[in-house]
Backbone and ligand atoms as CSV (ligand in chain L), in Angstrom:
chain,resi,resn,atom,element,x,y,z
A,1,MET,N,N,0.778,-1.129,-0.032
A,1,MET,CA,C,0.044,-0.044,-0.130
A,1,MET,C,C,0.830,1.243,0.040
A,2,THR,N,N,0.424,2.361,-0.753
A,2,THR,CA,C,1.214,3.367,-0.953
A,2,THR,C,C,1.120,4.409,0.283
A,3,GLU,N,N,2.234,5.170,0.587
A,3,GLU,CA,C,2.182,6.261,1.600
A,3,GLU,C,C,1.143,7.120,1.621
A,4,GLU,N,N,0.756,7.676,0.448
A,4,GLU,CA,C,-0.418,8.211,0.420
A,4,GLU,C,C,-1.931,7.829,0.719
A,5,LYS,N,N,-1.978,6.527,0.440
A,5,LYS,CA,C,-3.114,5.982,0.988
A,5,LYS,C,C,-3.100,5.604,2.594
A,6,TYR,N,N,-2.151,5.406,2.827
A,6,TYR,CA,C,-1.865,5.183,4.298
A,6,TYR,C,C,-2.410,6.472,5.297
A,7,GLU,N,N,-1.896,7.516,4.681
A,7,GLU,CA,C,-2.421,8.783,5.244
A,7,GLU,C,C,-3.849,8.975,5.275
A,8,THR,N,N,-4.610,8.680,4.053
A,8,THR,CA,C,-6.130,8.809,4.168
A,8,THR,C,C,-6.724,8.128,5.427
A,9,TYR,N,N,-6.245,6.871,5.344
A,9,TYR,CA,C,-6.808,6.200,6.285
A,9,TYR,C,C,-6.322,6.474,7.846
A,10,LYS,N,N,-5.166,6.893,7.865
A,10,LYS,CA,C,-4.550,7.390,9.159
A,10,LYS,C,C,-5.450,8.647,9.691
A,11,GLU,N,N,-5.926,9.652,8.702
A,11,GLU,CA,C,-6.587,10.540,9.042
A,11,GLU,C,C,-7.943,10.157,9.530
A,12,ILE,N,N,-8.687,9.386,8.847
A,12,ILE,CA,C,-10.043,8.781,9.128
A,12,ILE,C,C,-9.929,8.165,10.474
A,13,LEU,N,N,-8.742,7.539,10.661
A,13,LEU,CA,C,-8.784,6.706,12.065
A,13,LEU,C,C,-8.614,7.819,13.165
A,14,LEU,N,N,-7.675,8.817,12.949
A,14,LEU,CA,C,-7.560,9.710,13.785
A,14,LEU,C,C,-8.537,10.581,14.197
A,15,GLU,N,N,-9.576,10.911,13.123
A,15,GLU,CA,C,-10.740,11.654,13.060
A,15,GLU,C,C,-11.772,10.776,14.109
A,16,ASN,N,N,-12.019,9.668,13.839
A,16,ASN,CA,C,-12.893,8.632,14.582
A,16,ASN,C,C,-12.298,8.621,16.072
A,17,ARG,N,N,-10.998,8.510,16.346
A,17,ARG,CA,C,-10.562,8.431,17.602
A,17,ARG,C,C,-11.057,9.663,18.554
A,18,LYS,N,N,-10.697,10.730,17.978
A,18,LYS,CA,C,-11.179,12.173,18.620
A,18,LYS,C,C,-12.737,12.073,18.955
A,19,LYS,N,N,-13.456,11.732,18.109
A,19,LYS,CA,C,-15.082,11.383,18.194
A,19,LYS,C,C,-15.204,10.586,19.381
A,20,ILE,N,N,-14.625,9.455,19.454
A,20,ILE,CA,C,-14.682,8.474,20.558
A,20,ILE,C,C,-14.219,9.133,21.982
A,21,LEU,N,N,-13.101,9.580,21.831
A,21,LEU,CA,C,-12.522,10.227,23.052
A,21,LEU,C,C,-13.631,11.406,23.781
A,22,ASN,N,N,-14.338,12.074,22.669
A,22,ASN,CA,C,-15.143,13.145,23.045
A,22,ASN,C,C,-16.314,12.730,23.601
A,23,LYS,N,N,-16.912,11.509,23.193
A,23,LYS,CA,C,-17.938,10.744,23.750
A,23,LYS,C,C,-17.872,10.218,25.093
A,24,ILE,N,N,-16.527,9.570,25.153
A,24,ILE,CA,C,-16.189,8.993,26.550
A,24,ILE,C,C,-16.009,10.135,27.563
A,25,GLU,N,N,-15.391,11.356,27.143
A,25,GLU,CA,C,-15.285,12.338,28.056
A,25,GLU,C,C,-16.840,12.984,28.427
A,26,GLU,N,N,-17.764,12.810,27.675
A,26,GLU,CA,C,-18.882,13.492,27.924
A,26,GLU,C,C,-19.477,12.625,28.917
A,27,ILE,N,N,-19.484,11.293,28.887
A,27,ILE,CA,C,-20.121,10.405,29.720
A,27,ILE,C,C,-19.334,10.449,31.109
A,28,ASP,N,N,-17.890,10.568,30.958
A,28,ASP,CA,C,-17.228,10.807,32.122
A,28,ASP,C,C,-17.697,11.847,33.097
A,29,ARG,N,N,-17.934,12.998,32.219
A,29,ARG,CA,C,-18.254,14.280,32.842
A,29,ARG,C,C,-19.314,14.322,33.646
A,30,SER,N,N,-20.312,13.759,32.922
A,30,SER,CA,C,-21.804,13.429,33.340
A,30,SER,C,C,-21.734,12.570,34.686
A,31,TRP,N,N,-20.900,11.571,34.715
A,31,TRP,CA,C,-20.755,10.798,36.004
A,31,TRP,C,C,-19.971,11.429,37.002
A,32,SER,N,N,-18.952,12.204,36.603
A,32,SER,CA,C,-17.977,12.798,37.862
A,32,SER,C,C,-18.886,13.813,38.518
A,33,LYS,N,N,-19.869,14.448,37.686
A,33,LYS,CA,C,-20.770,15.454,38.177
A,33,LYS,C,C,-21.602,14.796,39.063
A,34,THR,N,N,-22.335,13.915,38.707
A,34,THR,CA,C,-23.298,13.052,39.625
A,34,THR,C,C,-22.774,12.582,40.908
A,35,LEU,N,N,-21.383,12.221,40.731
A,35,LEU,CA,C,-20.567,11.664,41.830
A,35,LEU,C,C,-20.128,12.686,42.929
A,36,ARG,N,N,-19.789,13.783,42.308
A,36,ARG,CA,C,-19.334,14.698,43.209
A,36,ARG,C,C,-20.774,15.364,43.936
A,37,GLU,N,N,-21.786,15.385,43.244
A,37,GLU,CA,C,-23.073,15.827,43.998
A,37,GLU,C,C,-23.311,14.747,44.998
A,38,SER,N,N,-23.192,13.644,44.928
A,38,SER,CA,C,-23.725,12.675,45.757
A,38,SER,C,C,-22.584,12.515,46.954
A,39,THR,N,N,-21.505,12.409,46.528
A,39,THR,CA,C,-20.277,12.027,47.679
A,39,THR,C,C,-19.382,13.091,48.070
A,40,GLY,N,N,-19.297,14.410,47.134
A,40,GLY,CA,C,-18.568,15.428,47.411
A,40,GLY,C,C,-17.204,14.998,47.375
A,41,ASP,N,N,-16.600,13.691,47.162
A,41,ASP,CA,C,-15.435,13.269,47.156
A,41,ASP,C,C,-14.939,12.577,45.778
A,42,ILE,N,N,-14.301,13.210,44.787
A,42,ILE,CA,C,-13.943,12.740,43.425
A,42,ILE,C,C,-13.079,11.554,43.677
A,43,SER,N,N,-12.298,11.470,44.862
A,43,SER,CA,C,-11.250,10.295,44.850
A,43,SER,C,C,-12.157,9.008,44.800
A,44,ALA,N,N,-13.278,9.063,45.405
A,44,ALA,CA,C,-14.115,7.769,45.625
A,44,ALA,C,C,-14.590,7.376,44.339
A,45,TYR,N,N,-14.218,8.098,43.131
A,45,TYR,CA,C,-14.716,7.796,41.838
A,45,TYR,C,C,-14.848,6.316,41.436
A,46,ALA,N,N,-13.950,5.624,41.511
A,46,ALA,CA,C,-13.813,4.300,40.788
A,46,ALA,C,C,-14.924,3.338,41.678
A,47,THR,N,N,-14.643,3.407,42.968
A,47,THR,CA,C,-15.357,2.637,43.934
A,47,THR,C,C,-16.904,2.840,43.645
A,48,HIS,N,N,-17.127,4.091,43.518
A,48,HIS,CA,C,-18.828,4.424,43.310
A,48,HIS,C,C,-19.290,4.085,42.008
A,49,LEU,N,N,-18.375,4.052,40.972
A,49,LEU,CA,C,-18.890,3.819,39.818
A,49,LEU,C,C,-19.323,2.394,39.862
A,50,ALA,N,N,-18.534,1.464,40.619
A,50,ALA,CA,C,-19.087,-0.082,40.815
A,50,ALA,C,C,-20.262,0.074,41.499
A,51,ASP,N,N,-20.393,0.775,42.589
A,51,ASP,CA,C,-21.612,0.847,43.410
A,51,ASP,C,C,-22.773,1.126,42.705
A,52,LEU,N,N,-22.669,2.297,41.913
A,52,LEU,CA,C,-23.720,2.878,41.113
A,52,LEU,C,C,-24.113,2.179,39.785
A,53,GLY,N,N,-23.293,1.079,39.586
A,53,GLY,CA,C,-23.289,0.315,38.226
A,53,GLY,C,C,-24.925,0.139,37.917
A,54,SER,N,N,-25.563,-0.284,39.038
A,54,SER,CA,C,-26.987,-0.888,38.561
A,54,SER,C,C,-28.058,0.219,38.993
A,55,GLU,N,N,-27.617,1.527,39.281
A,55,GLU,CA,C,-28.539,2.346,39.815
A,55,GLU,C,C,-29.757,2.845,38.893
A,56,SER,N,N,-29.212,2.928,37.652
A,56,SER,CA,C,-30.428,3.396,36.817
A,56,SER,C,C,-30.240,2.959,35.297
A,57,ASN,N,N,-31.241,2.772,34.589
A,57,ASN,CA,C,-31.125,2.509,33.243
A,57,ASN,C,C,-30.356,3.381,32.403
A,58,GLU,N,N,-30.258,4.491,32.862
A,58,GLU,CA,C,-29.665,5.574,32.115
A,58,GLU,C,C,-27.956,5.336,32.158
A,59,ARG,N,N,-27.826,5.002,33.360
A,59,ARG,CA,C,-26.310,4.479,33.435
A,59,ARG,C,C,-25.911,3.223,33.193
A,60,GLU,N,N,-26.928,2.358,32.985
A,60,GLU,CA,C,-26.668,1.330,32.254
A,60,GLU,C,C,-26.307,1.407,30.806
A,61,LYS,N,N,-27.190,2.055,30.224
A,61,LYS,CA,C,-27.040,2.490,28.750
A,61,LYS,C,C,-25.590,3.121,28.598
A,62,GLU,N,N,-25.237,4.251,29.510
A,62,GLU,CA,C,-23.894,4.823,29.317
A,62,GLU,C,C,-22.934,3.828,29.569
A,63,THR,N,N,-23.037,3.060,30.379
A,63,THR,CA,C,-22.084,1.888,30.669
A,63,THR,C,C,-21.639,1.007,29.374
A,64,ARG,N,N,-22.765,0.566,28.673
A,64,ARG,CA,C,-22.690,-0.014,27.481
A,64,ARG,C,C,-21.986,0.680,26.434
A,65,ILE,N,N,-22.480,2.057,26.323
A,65,ILE,CA,C,-21.945,2.769,25.313
A,65,ILE,C,C,-20.517,2.870,25.581
A,66,LEU,N,N,-20.223,3.218,26.915
A,66,LEU,CA,C,-18.678,3.405,27.223
A,66,LEU,C,C,-17.785,2.065,26.896
A,67,ASP,N,N,-18.286,1.021,27.361
A,67,ASP,CA,C,-17.648,-0.247,26.977
A,67,ASP,C,C,-17.388,-0.440,25.405
A,68,ARG,N,N,-18.471,-0.163,24.594
A,68,ARG,CA,C,-18.393,-0.167,23.149
A,68,ARG,C,C,-17.330,0.950,22.570
A,69,GLU,N,N,-17.471,2.040,23.038
A,69,GLU,CA,C,-16.356,3.320,22.767
A,69,GLU,C,C,-14.999,2.721,23.000
A,70,ILE,N,N,-14.762,2.275,24.041
A,70,ILE,CA,C,-13.362,1.969,24.601
A,70,ILE,C,C,-13.020,0.549,23.902
A,71,ARG,N,N,-13.572,-0.269,23.444
A,71,ARG,CA,C,-13.311,-1.396,22.665
A,71,ARG,C,C,-12.972,-0.694,21.209
A,72,HIS,N,N,-13.914,0.037,20.830
A,72,HIS,CA,C,-13.539,0.620,19.390
A,72,HIS,C,C,-12.356,1.384,19.287
A,73,LEU,N,N,-12.006,2.056,20.513
A,73,LEU,CA,C,-10.872,2.995,20.653
A,73,LEU,C,C,-9.567,1.998,20.742
A,74,LYS,N,N,-9.674,0.730,21.155
A,74,LYS,CA,C,-8.574,-0.073,21.285
A,74,LYS,C,C,-8.335,-0.460,19.732
A,75,GLU,N,N,-9.527,-0.854,19.186
A,75,GLU,CA,C,-9.304,-1.195,17.849
A,75,GLU,C,C,-8.598,-0.244,16.735
A,76,ILE,N,N,-9.001,0.955,17.230
A,76,ILE,CA,C,-8.541,2.062,16.279
A,76,ILE,C,C,-6.756,2.157,16.693
A,77,ASP,N,N,-6.607,2.108,17.850
A,77,ASP,CA,C,-5.353,2.208,18.400
A,77,ASP,C,C,-4.353,1.035,17.680
A,78,LYS,N,N,-5.091,0.120,17.658
A,78,LYS,CA,C,-4.318,-1.219,17.165
A,78,LYS,C,C,-4.146,-0.926,15.541
A,79,ALA,N,N,-4.969,-0.352,14.957
A,79,ALA,CA,C,-4.890,-0.131,13.404
A,79,ALA,C,C,-4.042,0.944,13.255
A,80,LEU,N,N,-3.958,2.052,14.072
A,80,LEU,CA,C,-2.723,3.169,14.023
A,80,LEU,C,C,-1.201,2.370,14.125
A,81,LYS,N,N,-1.405,1.626,14.972
A,81,LYS,CA,C,-0.129,0.873,15.153
A,81,LYS,C,C,0.370,0.152,14.035
A,82,ARG,N,N,-0.492,-0.490,13.378
A,82,ARG,CA,C,-0.210,-1.206,12.176
A,82,ARG,C,C,0.356,-0.419,11.098
A,83,ILE,N,N,-0.456,0.737,10.985
A,83,ILE,CA,C,0.004,1.728,10.111
A,83,ILE,C,C,1.609,2.304,10.365
A,84,TYR,N,N,1.696,2.409,11.578
A,84,TYR,CA,C,3.298,2.969,11.838
A,84,TYR,C,C,4.280,1.725,11.470
A,85,LYS,N,N,3.793,0.642,11.673
A,85,LYS,CA,C,4.647,-0.535,11.471
A,85,LYS,C,C,4.605,-1.172,10.132
A,86,ASP,N,N,3.763,-0.285,9.181
A,86,ASP,CA,C,3.603,-0.714,7.884
A,86,ASP,C,C,2.983,-2.047,7.637
A,87,LYS,N,N,2.057,-2.328,8.553
A,87,LYS,CA,C,1.523,-3.649,8.382
A,87,LYS,C,C,0.010,-3.340,8.006
A,88,TYR,N,N,-0.350,-2.125,8.004
A,88,TYR,CA,C,-1.828,-1.798,7.766
A,88,TYR,C,C,-2.372,-2.299,6.309
A,89,GLY,N,N,-3.584,-2.758,6.492
A,89,GLY,CA,C,-4.433,-3.318,5.324
A,89,GLY,C,C,-4.024,-4.685,5.084
A,90,THR,N,N,-3.427,-5.441,5.955
A,90,THR,CA,C,-3.322,-6.762,5.706
A,90,THR,C,C,-4.168,-7.700,6.897
A,91,CYS,N,N,-4.659,-8.636,6.580
A,91,CYS,CA,C,-5.518,-9.362,7.396
A,91,CYS,C,C,-4.497,-10.088,8.411
A,92,THR,N,N,-4.704,-9.673,9.755
A,92,THR,CA,C,-3.642,-10.347,10.850
A,92,THR,C,C,-3.975,-11.698,10.925
A,93,PHE,N,N,-5.037,-12.453,10.431
A,93,PHE,CA,C,-5.376,-13.960,10.438
A,93,PHE,C,C,-4.585,-14.625,9.253
A,94,CYS,N,N,-4.820,-14.316,8.250
A,94,CYS,CA,C,-4.631,-15.004,7.149
A,94,CYS,C,C,-3.486,-14.485,6.320
A,95,GLY,N,N,-3.115,-12.960,6.542
A,95,GLY,CA,C,-1.933,-12.435,5.807
A,95,GLY,C,C,-2.471,-11.857,4.402
A,96,GLU,N,N,-3.652,-12.033,4.126
A,96,GLU,CA,C,-4.130,-11.516,2.819
A,96,GLU,C,C,-4.164,-10.126,2.882
A,97,LYS,N,N,-4.260,-9.331,1.846
A,97,LYS,CA,C,-4.674,-7.888,1.601
A,97,LYS,C,C,-6.191,-7.864,1.964
A,98,ILE,N,N,-6.431,-6.813,2.636
A,98,ILE,CA,C,-7.759,-6.350,3.046
A,98,ILE,C,C,-8.327,-5.499,1.886
A,99,SER,N,N,-9.606,-5.523,1.343
A,99,SER,CA,C,-10.156,-4.953,0.199
A,99,SER,C,C,-10.336,-3.502,0.611
A,100,PRO,N,N,-9.738,-2.660,-0.274
A,100,PRO,CA,C,-10.029,-0.940,-0.081
A,100,PRO,C,C,-11.466,-0.769,0.446
A,101,GLN,N,N,-12.469,-1.186,-0.299
A,101,GLN,CA,C,-13.950,-1.095,-0.143
A,101,GLN,C,C,-14.053,-1.286,1.595
A,102,ARG,N,N,-13.603,-2.497,2.016
A,102,ARG,CA,C,-13.579,-2.650,3.395
A,102,ARG,C,C,-12.964,-1.765,4.210
A,103,LEU,N,N,-11.717,-1.438,3.850
A,103,LEU,CA,C,-11.044,-0.361,4.754
A,103,LEU,C,C,-11.759,0.984,4.860
A,104,ARG,N,N,-12.311,1.276,3.788
A,104,ARG,CA,C,-12.997,2.484,3.796
A,104,ARG,C,C,-14.256,2.363,4.663
A,105,ALA,N,N,-14.854,1.178,4.559
A,105,ALA,CA,C,-16.090,0.998,5.482
A,105,ALA,C,C,-15.740,1.113,6.801
A,106,ILE,N,N,-14.639,0.175,7.212
A,106,ILE,CA,C,-14.192,-0.167,8.532
A,106,ILE,C,C,-12.707,0.244,8.634
A,107,PRO,N,N,-12.182,1.191,8.596
A,107,PRO,CA,C,-10.750,1.421,8.649
A,107,PRO,C,C,-9.944,0.858,9.884
A,108,GLU,N,N,-10.630,0.503,10.934
A,108,GLU,CA,C,-9.866,-0.168,11.798
A,108,GLU,C,C,-9.782,-1.652,11.869
A,109,THR,N,N,-10.367,-2.211,10.794
A,109,THR,CA,C,-10.438,-3.721,10.692
A,109,THR,C,C,-9.297,-4.500,10.716
A,110,ASP,N,N,-9.214,-5.551,11.616
A,110,ASP,CA,C,-8.093,-6.372,11.699
A,110,ASP,C,C,-8.043,-7.584,10.507
A,111,TYR,N,N,-9.140,-7.802,9.985
A,111,TYR,CA,C,-9.328,-8.912,9.412
A,111,TYR,C,C,-9.895,-8.821,7.973
A,112,CYS,N,N,-9.629,-9.673,6.992
A,112,CYS,CA,C,-10.275,-9.586,5.559
A,112,CYS,C,C,-11.699,-10.065,5.871
A,113,ILE,N,N,-12.494,-9.749,4.773
A,113,ILE,CA,C,-13.876,-10.227,4.797
A,113,ILE,C,C,-14.173,-11.789,5.146
A,114,THR,N,N,-13.385,-12.478,4.492
A,114,THR,CA,C,-13.523,-14.052,4.595
A,114,THR,C,C,-13.077,-14.500,6.069
A,115,CYS,N,N,-12.122,-14.125,6.753
A,115,CYS,CA,C,-11.806,-14.275,8.120
A,115,CYS,C,C,-12.752,-13.856,9.003
A,116,LYS,N,N,-13.033,-12.417,8.749
A,116,LYS,CA,C,-14.171,-11.856,9.624
A,116,LYS,C,C,-15.506,-12.711,9.926
A,117,LYS,N,N,-16.070,-13.237,8.380
A,117,LYS,CA,C,-17.134,-14.138,8.510
A,117,LYS,C,C,-16.745,-15.393,9.253
A,118,ASN,N,N,-15.687,-15.946,9.014
A,118,ASN,CA,C,-15.442,-17.024,9.665
A,118,ASN,C,C,-15.353,-17.078,11.245
A,119,ILE,N,N,-14.850,-15.924,11.635
A,119,ILE,CA,C,-14.675,-15.709,13.080
A,119,ILE,C,C,-16.224,-15.420,13.584
A,120,GLU,N,N,-17.032,-14.589,13.002
A,120,GLU,CA,C,-18.434,-14.454,13.568
A,120,GLU,C,C,-19.284,-15.949,13.597
A,121,LYS,N,N,-18.890,-16.459,12.534
A,121,LYS,CA,C,-19.695,-17.873,12.363
A,121,LYS,C,C,-19.287,-18.425,13.732
A,122,ASN,N,N,-18.130,-18.777,13.772
A,122,ASN,CA,C,-17.470,-19.401,15.200
A,122,ASN,C,C,-18.135,-18.943,16.222
A,123,ASN,N,N,-18.136,-17.343,16.144
A,123,ASN,CA,C,-18.485,-16.947,17.715
A,123,ASN,C,C,-19.956,-17.170,17.855
A,124,SER,N,N,-20.929,-17.004,16.985
A,124,SER,CA,C,-22.352,-17.122,17.003
A,124,SER,C,C,-22.549,-18.702,17.623
A,125,ARG,N,N,-21.487,-19.429,16.985
A,125,ARG,CA,C,-21.781,-21.129,17.256
A,125,ARG,C,C,-21.305,-21.304,18.780
A,126,ASN,N,N,-20.414,-20.465,19.294
A,126,ASN,CA,C,-19.713,-20.804,20.746
A,126,ASN,C,C,-20.757,-20.062,21.820
A,127,HIS,N,N,-21.135,-18.846,21.373
A,127,HIS,CA,C,-22.086,-18.302,22.288
A,127,HIS,C,C,-23.414,-17.834,21.504
A,128,ARG,N,N,-24.100,-18.817,21.525
A,128,ARG,CA,C,-25.364,-18.585,21.033
A,128,ARG,C,C,-26.276,-17.951,21.987
A,129,THR,N,N,-26.997,-16.902,21.520
A,129,THR,CA,C,-27.788,-15.901,22.486
A,129,THR,C,C,-29.191,-16.075,22.052
L,1,ZN,ZN,ZN,-7.994,-13.061,6.092
């Protein structure tokens, strides 16, 4: 993959990263505010987050969003690392090139479409919901 193309994906990844961080901060701010109001002590933040975990549907929803965003953030960081190591755009499972269409749709993807489908098939077999 050429340098120029790397740059495009890197920009997209960094842009997405920023959006995710903003969202995480937003949730973090609203939680910190609630905690400051209820405890007056920000150092108890972590413990109280656990305590308050099941307090409300709103918080549960936010926890789920936060989980998802943090996972997504990790994927983006991994993809950025692959760009720096010159490994970007290659399936980490089979080593084949990932199609540009797929990279444009999901720039942080680890796997080519074939491996992704196989992994998903295995996952749904293992943990049927
Ligand atoms: Zn693959």
